[in-house]
Backbone as numpy.savetxt, mean C-alpha at the origin, in Angstrom:
# Nx Ny Nz CAx CAy CAz Cx Cy Cz
30.59 28.62 -28.95 29.26 28.00 -29.02 28.81 28.00 -30.47
28.38 26.84 -30.97 27.95 26.73 -32.35 26.55 27.28 -32.50
26.16 27.48 -33.78 24.85 28.05 -34.04 23.71 27.18 -33.51
23.77 25.82 -33.74 22.69 25.01 -33.19 22.60 25.09 -31.68
23.81 25.15 -31.01 23.79 25.25 -29.56 23.20 26.57 -29.10
23.50 27.65 -29.86 22.97 28.96 -29.48 21.47 29.03 -29.67
20.96 28.30 -30.69 19.53 28.34 -30.96 18.73 27.48 -29.98
19.44 26.51 -29.36 18.75 25.60 -28.45 18.44 26.32 -27.15
17.17 26.30 -26.69 16.82 27.00 -25.45 17.46 26.33 -24.24
17.86 27.15 -23.30 18.48 26.61 -22.09 17.43 25.90 -21.24
17.83 24.78 -20.70 16.91 24.01 -19.87 16.88 24.59 -18.46
15.69 24.78 -17.97 15.53 25.28 -16.62 15.33 24.11 -15.66
15.97 24.22 -14.53 15.81 23.18 -13.52 14.43 23.30 -12.87
13.72 22.20 -12.81 12.40 22.18 -12.22 12.40 21.23 -11.03
11.91 21.73 -9.92 11.82 20.90 -8.73 10.78 19.80 -8.96
11.10 18.56 -8.62 10.11 17.48 -8.79 8.82 17.81 -8.05
7.67 17.50 -8.66 6.39 17.84 -8.03 6.25 17.25 -6.62
6.72 16.01 -6.43 6.58 15.38 -5.12 7.36 16.14 -4.06
8.59 16.57 -4.42 9.40 17.33 -3.47 8.73 18.66 -3.13
8.16 19.31 -4.14 7.45 20.57 -3.90 6.25 20.36 -2.99
5.54 19.26 -3.22 4.37 18.97 -2.39 4.76 18.72 -0.94
5.86 17.99 -0.74 6.32 17.71 0.62 6.75 18.99 1.31
7.46 19.86 0.59 7.88 21.13 1.16 6.68 22.00 1.52
5.69 22.03 0.63 4.49 22.81 0.89 3.76 22.27 2.13
3.68 20.93 2.24 3.02 20.32 3.39 3.76 20.65 4.68
5.10 20.65 4.62 5.88 20.97 5.81 5.64 22.41 6.25
5.51 23.32 5.29 5.26 24.72 5.63 3.88 24.89 6.25
2.87 24.29 5.61 1.51 24.39 6.14 1.42 23.73 7.52
2.06 22.56 7.65 2.07 21.89 8.95 2.75 22.74 10.01
3.84 23.41 9.62 4.52 24.29 10.57 3.64 25.44 11.03
2.88 25.99 10.10 1.97 27.07 10.45 0.90 26.58 11.43
0.39 25.37 11.20 -0.61 24.81 12.11 -0.03 24.57 13.50
1.22 24.12 13.55 1.86 23.87 14.85 2.06 25.19 15.59
2.52 26.21 14.85 2.70 27.53 15.48 1.36 28.06 16.00
0.30 27.88 15.22 -1.02 28.35 15.65 -1.49 27.67 16.92
-1.00 26.43 17.14 -1.40 25.72 18.36 -0.52 26.07 19.55
0.49 26.91 19.32 1.35 27.34 20.41 2.57 26.49 20.64
2.88 25.59 19.70 4.04 24.70 19.85 5.14 25.11 18.87
6.28 24.46 19.00 7.43 24.75 18.16 7.49 23.76 16.99
7.35 24.23 15.75 7.36 23.29 14.62 8.70 22.59 14.43
9.81 23.28 14.73 11.12 22.64 14.59 11.25 21.46 15.55
10.74 21.65 16.76 10.77 20.55 17.72 9.90 19.39 17.26
8.75 19.72 16.68 7.84 18.68 16.20 8.49 17.86 15.09
9.10 18.55 14.12 9.72 17.84 13.01 10.97 17.07 13.46
11.67 17.61 14.44 12.83 16.88 14.96 12.38 15.58 15.62
11.30 15.63 16.38 10.80 14.42 17.04 10.32 13.39 16.01
9.74 13.87 14.92 9.32 12.95 13.86 10.54 12.24 13.26
11.59 13.02 12.97 12.80 12.42 12.40 13.46 11.47 13.38
13.63 11.91 14.61 14.30 11.08 15.61 13.47 9.84 15.94
12.16 9.99 15.94 11.29 8.88 16.29 11.08 7.88 15.18
11.61 8.16 14.01 11.44 7.24 12.89 12.75 6.74 12.30
13.80 7.56 12.35 15.05 7.20 11.66 16.22 6.95 12.60
16.06 7.14 13.89 17.16 6.83 14.81 17.36 5.32 14.86
18.52 4.89 15.33 18.83 3.46 15.35 17.82 2.68 16.18
17.37 3.26 17.27 16.40 2.56 18.10 15.02 2.48 17.50
14.67 3.48 16.68 13.32 3.53 16.12 13.23 2.92 14.73
14.37 2.74 14.06 14.36 2.27 12.68 13.68 0.91 12.51
13.91 -0.08 13.41 13.19 -1.36 13.25 11.68 -1.20 13.26
11.16 -0.32 14.13 9.72 -0.10 14.16 9.24 0.55 12.87
10.03 1.47 12.33 9.66 2.11 11.06 9.62 1.09 9.94
10.62 0.22 9.87 10.64 -0.81 8.83 9.51 -1.81 9.02
9.19 -2.11 10.27 8.08 -3.02 10.54 6.76 -2.41 10.08
6.58 -1.11 10.31 5.38 -0.43 9.83 5.39 -0.29 8.31
6.59 -0.11 7.75 6.70 0.08 6.31 6.41 -1.19 5.53
6.61 -2.36 6.15 6.41 -3.62 5.42 5.01 -3.74 4.85
3.94 -3.66 5.65 2.61 -3.73 5.04 2.25 -2.48 4.25
2.74 -1.31 4.67 2.38 -0.08 3.97 2.96 -0.07 2.56
4.23 -0.44 2.43 4.85 -0.50 1.10 4.18 -1.58 0.26
3.84 -2.71 0.90 3.15 -3.76 0.17 1.84 -3.28 -0.40
1.04 -2.56 0.40 -0.23 -2.05 -0.10 -0.01 -0.92 -1.12
1.09 -0.19 -1.00 1.40 0.85 -1.98 1.70 0.22 -3.34
2.48 -0.86 -3.35 2.77 -1.56 -4.61 1.49 -2.17 -5.17
0.65 -2.72 -4.28 -0.62 -3.29 -4.74 -1.48 -2.23 -5.43
-1.49 -1.01 -4.91 -2.26 0.06 -5.53 -1.59 0.59 -6.79
-0.25 0.54 -6.83 0.49 1.13 -7.95 0.33 0.34 -9.24
0.19 -0.98 -9.14 0.13 -1.80 -10.36 -1.06 -1.43 -11.23
-2.29 -1.45 -10.73 -3.39 -0.99 -11.61 -3.33 0.50 -11.91
-2.84 1.29 -10.96 -2.76 2.73 -11.19 -1.85 3.05 -12.36
-0.82 2.25 -12.56 0.09 2.45 -13.68 -0.66 2.35 -15.01
-1.74 1.58 -15.02 -2.53 1.43 -16.23 -3.80 2.25 -16.23
-3.87 3.25 -15.33 -5.04 4.11 -15.30 -6.23 3.52 -14.57
-6.02 2.46 -13.78 -7.08 1.83 -13.01 -6.83 2.06 -11.53
-7.88 2.13 -10.75 -7.75 2.36 -9.31 -8.43 1.23 -8.55
-7.68 0.61 -7.66 -8.21 -0.46 -6.82 -8.47 0.10 -5.43
-9.75 0.28 -5.10 -10.14 0.79 -3.78 -10.55 -0.32 -2.82
-10.38 -1.56 -3.23 -10.83 -2.69 -2.40 -9.74 -3.36 -1.62
-8.65 -2.64 -1.34 -7.53 -3.25 -0.64 -7.88 -3.80 0.73
-8.77 -3.13 1.45 -9.15 -3.60 2.78 -9.77 -4.98 2.72
-10.72 -5.16 1.82 -11.37 -6.46 1.69 -10.42 -7.54 1.24
-9.56 -7.20 0.28 -8.60 -8.19 -0.22 -7.59 -8.57 0.86
-7.17 -7.60 1.65 -6.24 -7.88 2.74 -6.90 -8.74 3.79
-8.18 -8.48 4.09 -8.90 -9.28 5.08 -9.07 -10.72 4.60
-9.40 -10.89 3.34 -9.53 -12.24 2.79 -8.20 -12.98 2.89
-7.12 -12.30 2.52 -5.81 -12.93 2.60 -5.44 -13.32 4.02
-5.72 -12.44 4.97 -5.40 -12.75 6.36 -6.20 -13.92 6.89
-7.50 -13.96 6.58 -8.34 -15.05 7.07 -7.95 -16.38 6.43
-7.73 -16.38 5.12 -7.32 -17.62 4.44 -5.99 -18.12 4.98
-5.06 -17.21 5.23 -3.76 -17.61 5.77 -3.92 -18.25 7.15
-4.78 -17.67 7.99 -5.00 -18.24 9.32 -5.63 -19.62 9.23
-6.62 -19.78 8.35 -7.30 -21.08 8.21 -6.32 -22.15 7.74
-5.52 -21.83 6.73 -4.57 -22.81 6.20 -3.52 -23.16 7.25
-2.99 -22.15 7.93 -1.96 -22.41 8.94 -2.50 -23.24 10.10
-3.78 -23.07 10.44 -4.37 -23.81 11.56 -4.82 -25.21 11.17
-5.24 -25.39 9.94 -5.90 -26.64 9.55 -5.07 -27.55 8.66
-4.07 -27.02 7.97 -3.32 -27.85 7.03 -2.38 -28.78 7.78
-2.51 -30.10 7.58 -1.62 -31.05 8.25 -0.29 -31.17 7.52
0.55 -30.18 7.70 1.84 -30.15 7.02 2.89 -29.58 7.97
4.18 -29.88 7.71 5.23 -29.28 8.55 5.13 -27.76 8.55
5.57 -27.13 9.64 5.41 -25.70 9.83 5.81 -24.83 8.66
7.04 -24.92 8.16 7.44 -24.06 7.04 6.57 -24.25 5.80
6.21 -25.51 5.51 5.35 -25.75 4.36 3.96 -25.17 4.58
3.49 -25.24 5.81 2.18 -24.66 6.12 2.20 -23.14 5.94
3.31 -22.51 6.35 3.42 -21.05 6.20 3.45 -20.67 4.72
4.22 -21.41 3.92 4.30 -21.13 2.49 2.94 -21.34 1.83
2.29 -22.46 2.18 0.97 -22.73 1.61 -0.04 -21.66 2.02
0.06 -21.19 3.25 -0.86 -20.14 3.71 -0.65 -18.85 2.93
0.59 -18.48 2.68 0.88 -17.26 1.91 0.36 -17.38 0.48
0.60 -18.54 -0.15 0.17 -18.72 -1.54 -1.36 -18.75 -1.63
-2.00 -19.45 -0.68 -3.47 -19.52 -0.69 -4.08 -18.15 -0.46
-3.48 -17.37 0.43 -3.98 -16.02 0.70 -3.88 -15.15 -0.54
-2.74 -15.20 -1.23 -2.55 -14.40 -2.44 -3.52 -14.82 -3.53
-3.72 -16.13 -3.69 -4.63 -16.63 -4.74 -6.07 -16.22 -4.47
-6.51 -16.39 -3.22 -7.90 -16.06 -2.89 -8.16 -14.57 -3.06
-7.27 -13.73 -2.54 -7.46 -12.28 -2.65 -7.33 -11.82 -4.09
-6.43 -12.42 -4.85 -6.27 -12.05 -6.25 -7.51 -12.35 -7.07
-8.08 -13.53 -6.87 -9.29 -13.89 -7.59 -10.45 -12.97 -7.21
-10.53 -12.61 -5.94 -11.61 -11.72 -5.51 -11.45 -10.33 -6.12
-10.21 -9.84 -6.19 -9.97 -8.52 -6.79 -10.28 -8.53 -8.28
-10.04 -9.67 -8.93 -10.29 -9.76 -10.37 -11.78 -9.63 -10.69
-12.65 -9.85 -9.70 -14.07 -9.68 -9.94 -14.40 -8.25 -10.36
-13.67 -7.28 -9.79 -13.93 -5.89 -10.16 -13.59 -5.64 -11.62
-12.48 -6.22 -12.09 -12.11 -6.07 -13.50 -13.10 -6.78 -14.40
-13.55 -7.96 -13.97 -14.54 -8.70 -14.75 -15.85 -7.91 -14.85
-16.25 -7.26 -13.76 -17.47 -6.47 -13.79 -17.38 -5.29 -14.74
-16.19 -4.69 -14.84 -16.05 -3.55 -15.75 -15.96 -3.99 -17.19
-15.16 -5.03 -17.46 -14.94 -5.43 -18.85 -16.15 -6.13 -19.45
-16.93 -6.84 -18.63 -18.06 -7.60 -19.17 -19.40 -6.92 -18.96
-19.53 -6.11 -17.93 -20.84 -5.54 -17.60 -20.82 -4.02 -17.48
-19.67 -3.40 -17.70 -19.61 -1.94 -17.70 -19.70 -1.30 -16.33
-19.49 -2.07 -15.26 -19.50 -1.50 -13.91 -18.15 -0.85 -13.65
-18.09 0.44 -13.36 -16.79 1.09 -13.17 -15.97 0.40 -12.06
-14.73 0.12 -12.37 -13.86 -0.58 -11.43 -13.67 0.22 -10.16
-13.65 1.54 -10.28 -13.48 2.39 -9.10 -14.60 2.13 -8.10
-15.80 1.90 -8.59 -16.96 1.67 -7.73 -17.00 0.22 -7.25
-16.86 -0.70 -8.19 -17.03 -2.11 -7.83 -15.94 -2.60 -6.89
-14.69 -2.13 -7.06 -13.62 -2.58 -6.17 -13.89 -2.12 -4.74
-14.43 -0.91 -4.59 -14.76 -0.42 -3.25 -15.93 -1.18 -2.65
-16.99 -1.37 -3.45 -18.18 -2.03 -2.92 -17.91 -3.50 -2.60
-17.06 -4.16 -3.37 -16.75 -5.55 -3.10 -16.00 -5.72 -1.78
-15.40 -4.65 -1.31 -14.65 -4.73 -0.07 -15.56 -4.96 1.13
-16.77 -4.41 1.10 -17.66 -4.50 2.26 -18.15 -5.92 2.52
-18.65 -6.66 1.52 -19.04 -8.04 1.82 -17.85 -8.91 2.23
-16.67 -8.63 1.69 -15.50 -9.40 2.09 -15.18 -9.19 3.57
-15.20 -7.93 4.00 -14.93 -7.63 5.41 -16.02 -8.22 6.30
-17.28 -8.10 5.87 -18.38 -8.66 6.65 -18.30 -10.18 6.76
-17.96 -10.83 5.67 -17.85 -12.30 5.69 -16.73 -12.74 6.63
-15.58 -12.08 6.53 -14.45 -12.43 7.40 -14.81 -12.18 8.87
-15.53 -11.11 9.13 -15.96 -10.81 10.49 -16.89 -11.90 11.03
-17.82 -12.35 10.19 -18.74 -13.42 10.63 -17.98 -14.71 10.93
-17.06 -15.08 10.05 -16.32 -16.33 10.23 -15.54 -16.32 11.53
-14.90 -15.19 11.81 -14.04 -15.15 12.99 -14.84 -14.93 14.27
-16.06 -14.46 14.16 -16.89 -14.25 15.35 -17.69 -15.50 15.73
-17.91 -16.39 14.76 -18.76 -17.55 15.05 -18.06 -18.88 14.76
-17.93 -19.32 13.49 -17.39 -20.67 13.29 -15.95 -20.85 13.78
-15.09 -19.84 13.60 -13.68 -20.01 13.94 -13.24 -19.24 15.17
-14.17 -18.73 15.94 -13.79 -17.93 17.10 -13.09 -18.79 18.15
-12.06 -18.24 18.74 -11.36 -18.90 19.83 -12.25 -18.83 21.07
-12.82 -19.96 21.44 -13.77 -19.97 22.55 -13.10 -19.73 23.90
-11.76 -19.78 23.93 -11.07 -19.54 25.20 -11.04 -18.06 25.55
-11.38 -17.21 24.59 -11.43 -15.77 24.84 -12.78 -15.23 24.38
-13.11 -14.06 24.83 -14.35 -13.43 24.41 -14.18 -12.51 23.23
-12.99 -12.52 22.62 -12.69 -11.61 21.52 -12.96 -12.28 20.19
-13.33 -11.50 19.15 -13.55 -12.07 17.82 -12.22 -12.35 17.12
-11.65 -13.50 17.38 -10.35 -13.85 16.82 -10.22 -15.37 16.74
-9.34 -15.81 15.87 -9.11 -17.25 15.74 -8.15 -17.72 16.82
-7.92 -19.00 16.86 -6.91 -19.55 17.76 -5.52 -19.10 17.31
-4.57 -19.20 18.23 -3.19 -18.84 17.90 -2.62 -19.80 16.87
-1.91 -19.26 15.92 -1.24 -20.07 14.91 -0.03 -20.75 15.54
0.19 -22.03 15.29 1.34 -22.72 15.87 2.65 -22.01 15.54
3.58 -22.06 16.47 4.85 -21.37 16.26 5.57 -21.86 15.02
5.43 -23.13 14.70 6.13 -23.68 13.54 5.60 -23.12 12.22
4.36 -22.63 12.23 3.76 -22.11 11.00 3.87 -20.59 10.89
4.55 -19.97 11.83 4.70 -18.52 11.79 5.91 -18.14 10.94
5.94 -16.88 10.49 7.08 -16.39 9.72 8.28 -16.22 10.64
9.45 -16.55 10.10 10.68 -16.47 10.89 10.99 -15.03 11.25
11.49 -14.83 12.46 11.87 -13.51 12.91 13.29 -13.19 12.47
13.50 -11.96 11.99 14.84 -11.52 11.58 15.53 -10.83 12.74
14.94 -9.76 13.24 15.50 -9.01 14.37 14.40 -8.13 14.94
14.24 -8.17 16.25 13.22 -7.33 16.89 11.85 -7.63 16.33
11.12 -6.60 15.88 9.78 -6.82 15.33 9.79 -7.27 13.87
10.95 -7.30 13.25 11.04 -7.62 11.82 11.01 -9.13 11.60
10.34 -9.54 10.53 10.27 -10.95 10.18 10.49 -11.12 8.68
10.39 -12.35 8.23 10.66 -12.67 6.82 9.69 -11.94 5.90
8.56 -11.52 6.44 7.60 -10.79 5.61 8.21 -9.56 4.96
9.15 -8.91 5.63 9.81 -7.75 5.04 10.56 -8.15 3.78
11.24 -9.30 3.81 11.97 -9.77 2.63 11.01 -10.13 1.50
9.84 -10.65 1.87 8.85 -10.98 0.84 8.37 -9.71 0.14
8.10 -8.67 0.91 7.66 -7.40 0.32 8.77 -6.80 -0.54
10.02 -6.91 -0.09 11.14 -6.42 -0.90 11.19 -7.16 -2.23
11.02 -8.49 -2.20 11.03 -9.28 -3.43 9.88 -8.88 -4.35
8.71 -8.64 -3.77 7.56 -8.21 -4.58 7.83 -6.85 -5.23
8.41 -5.93 -4.46 8.71 -4.60 -5.00 9.74 -4.69 -6.12
10.77 -5.49 -5.93 11.80 -5.65 -6.97 11.19 -6.25 -8.23
10.32 -7.25 -8.07 9.66 -7.85 -9.22 8.79 -6.83 -9.95
8.07 -6.00 -9.18 7.22 -4.98 -9.80 8.05 -3.97 -10.58
9.19 -3.57 -10.03 10.07 -2.62 -10.71 10.62 -3.23 -11.99
11.05 -4.50 -11.92 11.61 -5.16 -13.10 10.56 -5.29 -14.21
9.36 -5.74 -13.84 8.32 -5.92 -14.85 7.90 -4.59 -15.45
7.89 -3.54 -14.65 7.50 -2.23 -15.15 8.51 -1.68 -16.15
9.78 -1.94 -15.91 10.83 -1.31 -16.72 11.41 -2.20 -17.80
11.33 -3.51 -17.62 12.03 -4.41 -18.52 11.15 -5.39 -19.27
9.91 -5.55 -18.85 9.05 -6.56 -19.46 8.00 -5.92 -20.37
7.54 -6.71 -21.34 6.53 -6.23 -22.27 5.24 -5.89 -21.53
4.90 -6.72 -20.53 3.66 -6.49 -19.80 3.69 -5.13 -19.10
4.87 -4.72 -18.62 4.99 -3.41 -18.00 4.84 -2.28 -19.01
5.44 -2.47 -20.18 5.32 -1.45 -21.23 3.87 -1.30 -21.67
3.18 -2.42 -21.85 1.78 -2.34 -22.27 0.90 -1.70 -21.21
1.22 -1.95 -19.93 0.43 -1.34 -18.86 0.64 0.17 -18.82
1.90 0.61 -19.02 2.16 2.05 -19.07 1.47 2.69 -20.27
1.46 1.96 -21.38 0.80 2.47 -22.58 -0.69 2.64 -22.35
-1.28 1.70 -21.64 -2.70 1.82 -21.31 -2.96 3.04 -20.44
-2.04 3.29 -19.49 -2.20 4.45 -18.62 -2.11 5.76 -19.37
-1.30 5.80 -20.42 -1.16 7.02 -21.20 -2.33 7.22 -22.16
-2.77 6.13 -22.79 -3.87 6.24 -23.76 -4.48 4.85 -23.94
-5.57 4.61 -23.25 -6.19 3.29 -23.28 -6.64 2.91 -24.68
-7.25 3.85 -25.38 -7.76 3.54 -26.73 -6.62 3.22 -27.69
-5.53 3.97 -27.60 -4.39 3.71 -28.47 -3.79 2.34 -28.15
-3.73 1.99 -26.86 -3.20 0.68 -26.49 -4.03 -0.43 -27.09
-5.36 -0.25 -27.08 -6.22 -1.25 -27.70 -6.00 -1.35 -29.19
-5.85 -0.20 -29.86 -5.56 -0.20 -31.30 -4.21 -0.85 -31.59
-3.28 -0.73 -30.64 -1.95 -1.31 -30.85 -1.88 -2.80 -30.60
-2.98 -3.43 -30.24 -2.99 -4.87 -30.09 -3.02 -5.37 -28.66
-3.09 -4.46 -27.70 -3.14 -4.88 -26.29 -4.54 -5.42 -25.97
-4.59 -6.61 -25.38 -5.86 -7.19 -24.94 -6.26 -6.50 -23.64
-7.11 -5.49 -23.75 -7.44 -4.66 -22.60 -8.17 -5.43 -21.50
-9.05 -6.34 -21.89 -9.78 -7.11 -20.89 -8.84 -8.01 -20.10
-8.00 -8.74 -20.79 -7.05 -9.63 -20.13 -6.08 -8.82 -19.27
-5.68 -7.66 -19.77 -4.74 -6.82 -19.03 -5.37 -6.32 -17.73
-6.64 -5.90 -17.79 -7.32 -5.42 -16.59 -7.47 -6.55 -15.57
-7.82 -7.73 -16.03 -7.97 -8.87 -15.13 -6.64 -9.20 -14.46
-5.55 -9.19 -15.25 -4.25 -9.54 -14.71 -3.76 -8.49 -13.73
-3.97 -7.21 -14.06 -3.53 -6.14 -13.17 -4.27 -6.19 -11.84
-5.58 -6.39 -11.88 -6.35 -6.45 -10.63 -6.04 -7.72 -9.84
-5.82 -8.83 -10.55 -5.45 -10.05 -9.84 -4.11 -9.86 -9.12
-3.15 -9.27 -9.81 -1.84 -9.03 -9.19 -1.96 -8.10 -7.99
-2.76 -7.04 -8.15 -2.96 -6.10 -7.06 -3.59 -6.78 -5.84
-4.66 -7.55 -6.08 -5.32 -8.26 -4.99 -4.43 -9.31 -4.36
-3.63 -9.99 -5.17 -2.74 -11.02 -4.64 -1.71 -10.41 -3.69
-1.18 -9.26 -4.04 -0.22 -8.59 -3.15 -0.90 -8.15 -1.87
-2.12 -7.61 -1.99 -2.86 -7.21 -0.79 -3.14 -8.41 0.10
-3.51 -9.54 -0.50 -3.73 -10.74 0.28 -2.47 -11.23 0.95
-1.35 -11.13 0.26 -0.07 -11.53 0.86 0.27 -10.63 2.04
-0.04 -9.33 1.93 0.21 -8.41 3.04 -0.61 -8.83 4.26
-1.90 -9.16 4.04 -2.73 -9.63 5.14 -2.18 -10.89 5.77
-1.69 -11.81 4.93 -1.11 -13.05 5.45 0.16 -12.78 6.24
0.98 -11.83 5.78 2.21 -11.51 6.48 1.93 -10.95 7.88
0.91 -10.11 7.97 0.56 -9.56 9.29 0.06 -10.67 10.22
-0.79 -11.55 9.69 -1.35 -12.62 10.51 -0.28 -13.63 10.91
0.58 -14.02 9.98 1.58 -15.06 10.25 2.83 -14.52 10.93
3.07 -13.20 10.80 4.31 -12.67 11.31 4.21 -11.72 12.48
3.02 -11.16 12.71 2.87 -10.16 13.78 1.78 -10.50 14.77
0.55 -10.71 14.27 -0.58 -10.97 15.17 -0.67 -12.42 15.60
-0.21 -13.34 14.72 -0.21 -14.79 14.97 -1.63 -15.35 15.11
-2.60 -14.61 14.66 -3.98 -15.05 14.58 -4.73 -13.99 13.79
-5.90 -14.36 13.28 -6.72 -13.37 12.59 -7.64 -12.72 13.60
-7.53 -11.41 13.75 -8.34 -10.64 14.69 -9.26 -9.73 13.89
-10.52 -9.78 14.19 -11.49 -8.99 13.44 -11.16 -7.50 13.54
-10.94 -6.87 12.39 -10.68 -5.44 12.33 -9.23 -5.03 12.51
-8.37 -5.96 12.95 -6.98 -5.57 13.24 -6.22 -5.17 11.98
-6.57 -5.75 10.84 -5.86 -5.41 9.60 -6.30 -4.06 9.04
-7.46 -3.58 9.46 -8.03 -2.37 8.87 -7.72 -1.11 9.66
-7.55 -1.25 10.98 -7.39 -0.07 11.84 -6.18 0.79 11.44
-5.01 0.19 11.10 -3.86 1.05 10.74 -4.01 1.80 9.42
-5.06 1.49 8.64 -5.31 2.17 7.35 -4.14 1.99 6.38
-3.60 0.77 6.32 -2.53 0.51 5.37 -2.99 0.73 3.92
-4.25 0.35 3.65 -4.75 0.47 2.27 -4.73 1.91 1.80
-5.24 2.82 2.61 -5.36 4.21 2.18 -4.02 4.91 2.20
-3.17 4.60 3.16 -1.82 5.17 3.14 -1.04 4.65 1.93
-1.21 3.36 1.61 -0.55 2.81 0.43 -1.05 3.44 -0.85
-2.37 3.68 -0.92 -2.93 4.33 -2.11 -2.38 5.74 -2.25
-2.26 6.47 -1.14 -1.70 7.82 -1.20 -0.25 7.79 -1.66
0.51 6.80 -1.21 1.90 6.67 -1.64 1.97 6.41 -3.14
1.08 5.54 -3.64 1.06 5.26 -5.07 0.65 6.48 -5.88
-0.32 7.24 -5.36 -0.74 8.47 -6.05 0.38 9.50 -6.05
1.12 9.58 -4.96 2.23 10.52 -4.88 3.26 10.26 -5.96
3.48 8.98 -6.26 4.46 8.60 -7.29 3.82 8.35 -8.64
2.51 8.58 -8.75 1.77 8.37 -10.00 1.91 6.93 -10.49
2.04 5.99 -9.55 2.09 4.58 -9.89 3.46 4.07 -10.28
4.46 4.93 -10.37 5.82 4.48 -10.73 6.38 3.67 -9.57
6.83 2.41 -9.81 7.16 1.51 -8.70 8.23 2.02 -7.76
9.35 2.55 -8.29 10.42 3.02 -7.42 9.93 4.17 -6.55
9.27 5.13 -7.18 8.74 6.26 -6.44 7.69 5.83 -5.43
6.91 4.79 -5.77 5.90 4.29 -4.85 6.54 3.71 -3.60
7.61 2.94 -3.78 8.30 2.36 -2.63 8.88 3.46 -1.75
9.51 4.46 -2.37 10.08 5.57 -1.61 8.99 6.33 -0.86
7.87 6.58 -1.54 6.76 7.28 -0.89 6.19 6.46 0.26
6.12 5.15 0.08 5.64 4.28 1.15 6.55 4.34 2.36
7.85 4.33 2.14 8.81 4.45 3.25 8.67 5.82 3.93
8.45 6.84 3.12 8.28 8.20 3.67 7.04 8.27 4.56
5.93 7.72 4.10 4.71 7.74 4.90 4.85 6.88 6.15
5.56 5.76 6.05 5.78 4.92 7.23 6.61 5.67 8.27
7.63 6.39 7.81 8.45 7.18 8.74 7.61 8.29 9.38
6.74 8.90 8.59 5.86 9.93 9.15 4.98 9.37 10.27
4.43 8.19 10.03 3.48 7.64 11.00 4.17 7.16 12.26
5.30 6.47 12.13 6.01 6.04 13.34 6.61 7.25 14.06
7.09 8.22 13.30 7.59 9.44 13.93 6.50 10.21 14.62
5.26 10.08 14.12 4.14 10.77 14.75 3.88 10.27 16.16
4.06 8.97 16.38 3.89 8.44 17.73 4.93 9.03 18.68
6.18 9.12 18.21 7.24 9.70 19.05 6.98 11.18 19.31
6.50 11.90 18.30 6.19 13.32 18.48 5.10 13.50 19.52
4.09 12.63 19.48 3.00 12.74 20.44 3.47 12.44 21.86
4.44 11.50 21.98 4.96 11.18 23.31 5.80 12.31 23.89
6.60 12.95 23.04 7.58 13.92 23.53 7.08 15.35 23.54
5.99 15.64 22.84 5.47 17.00 22.79 3.97 16.97 23.07
3.36 18.12 22.98 1.91 18.22 23.17 1.16 18.14 21.84
1.87 17.83 20.76 1.27 17.81 19.43 0.76 16.41 19.13
-0.51 16.23 18.79 -1.04 14.90 18.49 -0.49 14.36 17.17
-0.42 13.04 17.05 0.13 12.42 15.85 -0.75 12.62 14.62
-1.96 13.14 14.82 -2.82 13.40 13.68 -2.17 14.40 12.72
-1.19 15.17 13.22 -0.48 16.10 12.35 0.14 15.37 11.17
0.69 14.18 11.39 1.32 13.44 10.29 0.29 13.02 9.25
-0.92 12.70 9.69 -1.98 12.37 8.74 -2.39 13.60 7.94
-2.39 14.76 8.60 -2.68 16.01 7.90 -1.62 16.29 6.84
-0.36 16.04 7.18 0.72 16.26 6.22 0.56 15.36 4.99
0.19 14.10 5.22 -0.04 13.20 4.09 -1.15 13.73 3.19
-2.24 14.16 3.81 -3.37 14.65 3.02 -3.00 15.90 2.24
-2.22 16.79 2.85 -1.83 18.03 2.17 -0.97 17.73 0.95
-0.07 16.75 1.09 0.79 16.37 -0.03 -0.06 15.94 -1.22
-1.02 15.05 -0.97 -1.85 14.54 -2.05 -2.74 15.63 -2.64
-3.33 16.46 -1.78 -4.17 17.55 -2.27 -3.37 18.53 -3.12
-2.14 18.83 -2.70 -1.30 19.74 -3.47 -1.04 19.18 -4.87
-0.71 17.91 -4.93 -0.45 17.31 -6.24 -1.72 17.27 -7.09
-2.86 17.01 -6.45 -4.12 16.97 -7.21 -4.45 18.35 -7.78
-4.29 19.38 -6.95 -4.57 20.74 -7.42 -3.59 21.14 -8.51
-2.32 20.80 -8.32 -1.32 21.16 -9.32 -1.59 20.47 -10.65
-1.99 19.19 -10.57 -2.30 18.47 -11.79 -3.52 19.07 -12.48
-4.53 19.45 -11.68 -5.72 20.04 -12.27 -5.44 21.38 -12.92
-4.61 22.21 -12.26 -4.27 23.50 -12.86 -3.44 23.32 -14.12
-2.57 22.29 -14.10 -1.75 22.04 -15.29 -2.61 21.65 -16.48
-3.61 20.82 -16.23 -4.50 20.42 -17.33 -5.33 21.60 -17.84
-5.75 22.47 -16.90 -6.56 23.62 -17.30 -5.71 24.57 -18.15
-4.44 24.73 -17.75 -3.57 25.61 -18.51 -3.23 25.08 -19.88
-3.24 23.72 -19.99 -2.96 23.13 -21.28 -4.12 23.35 -22.23
């Protein structure tokens, strides 16, 4: 061993924070299961079998499609130190616009579906950009404005589907069925082309983050916003573009659900599964890094579909999986806070 090698300190292996958080959540969850009188090993086995077995995998991927989409939507602004809390409203706008275009556009089915997806992404993207405009021009914090803008969007969509566009053949607040020709093509079982669209969006996000100048500038903003501005980054334009991209993806997710699963816009149906908040947690788990965000989104989707199987096969409610998600995020938040305090 040479002198420089001897002087160099040995590197210690450090467990990734996300893996530590997941392990900690599994231990705490196991303690809760034991306290309830059930077997934690059986609970975790049912989660794995109910999400990753050959019979359950299509359902997991079907659940993961919108969840990963919303995770990527949250990760893009998060990479630059911005948080988009308006995913619910943007997704609702995208779903409603997609339904209107698919029902009203006099075009062949495939063209109508494509036009509906593009219109949904454009409308939701422009609406999300309002939050960035409010912060850059009027000093309204994006964290607040993105959340508050979600409520009028949801209310407007609810009004439209309950009155002007309600399907009078039913008493439910929903639009008419979208023609079969304008629906997304089915791949296998519950899976449709929407999954491939989300995969393409995720690949594009990863490429732009790692290989494009816009990705480098966004990461630079996340590390030090003031330094990025001094370095020549147009912070206002960057914020507008990041929020537009985030909203456009959220709108596309809403359109995929409407065109590929529900086949109509149903009031509240896009919000009940909490794709926005699960996606945000996945993005926070990976700190906005696209690859990690996709993996975290798949992990949370497996947890949620496995939770249904666990509830069917045991006496443990599926809320346990939601508790596990929350523990993971809280652990990372506490660890990050302690790290900053120690620094």
